[in-house]
N, C-alpha and C positions, 0 to 999 in steps of 0.2 A: 680578745685576749682574756684569759682566765687568771684571776688573782686569788691567791691564798692569803687570808687574813689570819695572823696568829692570835692565839687566845691563851692567856696564862693558865686557865683552868683546864681546858680541853686539849691544849697543844703546847705544853710548857717548852718542849724541845721540838721544834718543827722540822728538824733535818730529815726525818723519814718521810714526811709528807712532801717536802720539797724534792727529795730524790725521786718520788713517784710522779711528779708533774712532767708533762710533755716538754722535752728539751726545746728551748727557743720560742715557746708559744705562751709563756706564762709570766706572772709576776708575783712577788711576795710583799705584803705590807707587814713589816715587823712592828706591831703596835703595843707590845708589852715589854717592860724592861727585862733585859737579859744581861748577863755578865759579859765582860769584854771577850773572854775566850769563846763563848757561844756565838756572840755577834760576829767575830772573825770567821768562825767555822761556817756560819750561815752565809756570810758574804762570799767566801771561797766556793762553797757549794753552788750558790746562785751563779757566780761567774763561770764556773766550769760547765754548768748546764745551760748557759745563755738565758738565764731567767732574771728578769728585772727585779731589783730590790729597792724598796723605799722604806725609810725609817720614820715612824710617827713620833712627833714631839721632841726629837733630840737632833737638832741641826748639826751639832758638833760631831755626834757619832756618825750621822749621815755623811758629813764631809770627810771624816777620817776614813770611812770605809769606801768612799767613792760611790756612794749610793745616792738615790734620789730622796726626796723629802715628802712626807705625807702630812698635810695640814689638817688641823681640826676645825671644822666648820668654815673653811676657806680663809682662816686668819693666818697671816704671815707671822712667823716666829723667828727669833734669832737674827742672824746676819742677813742683810739684804744682798743676797748673791744670786747669780743666775744658776738655776738647777737644770741639769740636762733632763731630769724627769721630776715632775711635780704632780702629786695626787692630793685629793682632799675628801674628807667626809662632807656630806650635805644632807640636811634633814628637812628641807623645804625650799621654797622659791628664793628667799633672801640669801641663804647660805649657798645655794646653787649659783646664783649670780656672783657672789663674792668669790667663789672658787674659780669661776670662769674668768673673772677680772684678774685673778692671780695667775692665770694660764695653766691651771691644774685640770687633770682628768678628775671629774667629780663623781664620787660614789654616792648616789642618791639612795638613802635608806631610812628606815627599813622598808623594802619593797613589800615584803610579806611578813607575817609573824615569824619570829626567830627565837631560838633558845638562848642566844647570846644576849638578848635584851628582853627577858620575859615581861609581858605586860605592856611593852611599848606599843603605841598605836602604829599600825602598819599603813603604808600609803595605799596598797592594793594596786592592781593592774591599771585600772582606769585613771586614778590620780597620778600614778607614777608616769604613765604614758603622756598625760597632759603636761606634767612638769618637765619631763626629760627633753633635752634637745641634743643635737649631734655633739658628741664628746662626753655624754653622760654615761655612767656605768651603774649597774644594779648591784645592790648588796642587801642582804637580809632575807632569809627564807628562800634562797636561790638553790634550785636543783634543776634537773633536766626538764621536769614538767613546768615548774613556775617560770623558768627562763623563756619558754616559748610564748608566754602570755605578755611579754614585754617587748617593746620595739627599741631596745637600747641599741646604740650605734657603735660602741667601741669595746665594751668589756662587761664582765660579771665577776663579782667577788663572792667568796664563800669560805666558810670554816667547816661546818659539819659535813657538807657534801663532799669535802675533799680529804677528810680524815677517817 
């Protein structure tokens, strides 16, 4: 599964990018604050195109939109409810285990150097492959070439490669 991660600087309004995603094969992680009107528009667009939607950091908005929830570093937030879809960021072994215990698809990042986190230490293919287990997804510097270097089992997330 391919996931689009929103970015307030490079993709303030992700609707055009969402509309270009393959119907029924993708997901969107809305990870920057948007107004209620844009949030509803994104939700309707995702629903119409059968694209999964998860909201980062705002469980109330996720619940109101009928979306999934994206955790930061595997930490539960807000109401302890059962989410039909739960994803999480993870930046190492501890956070990866925490995300798995929460039942989330873990985006292990940054796999490679990325413009969204300039200067952040990338895991690289060898370390990413050593840490990743079934259910992990790749994020950070992902494109067609770099994705082939990883043995991820369920998904890849991207910003720049999809806009």
